[in-house]
C-alpha positions, 0 to 999 in steps of 0.5 A: 500499500502506498501512502499518499501525501494527504494520508501522511499528514493525516497520520501526522496530525493524529499522532500529534493528537494522541501524544498531546491527549496522552499527556493528560492521561499520563498526568491523571494515572500518575496522580492517582498512583501518587494519591496527589496531583503530580505532573511528571517530567514525561508529561513536558516531553509528550507536550513537546512531541504533540505540540511539534506535530500539531504545529507541522500539521497546522502549517500544512493545513495553512490554518493561522488559528491553529498555527498560533495556538501551537506555536507558543506551547512549545516555548513553555514546555521547553522552559518547564524542562529547563527549570526542572533540570535546573532544579535537579542540578541545584539539589545535587 
């Protein structure tokens, strides 16, 4: 089976949406496990993956609302990972 360009972009879009939604499922299950509200580091990695894939999909679709909505998120997610790394280094 040959994948068309349109099908490839649909796969990218759905993969981004699955990763982006999966981060909330991950956070919920991890919080249930810990019996308190917790955001694991993997939440931020899934956020970056999902946001990047959705951003690429939005560009392909030429949807300015979707592009703006996804463009800002990755900055926040990367910053959170920097703060986590900095905090870990200061504790060592």
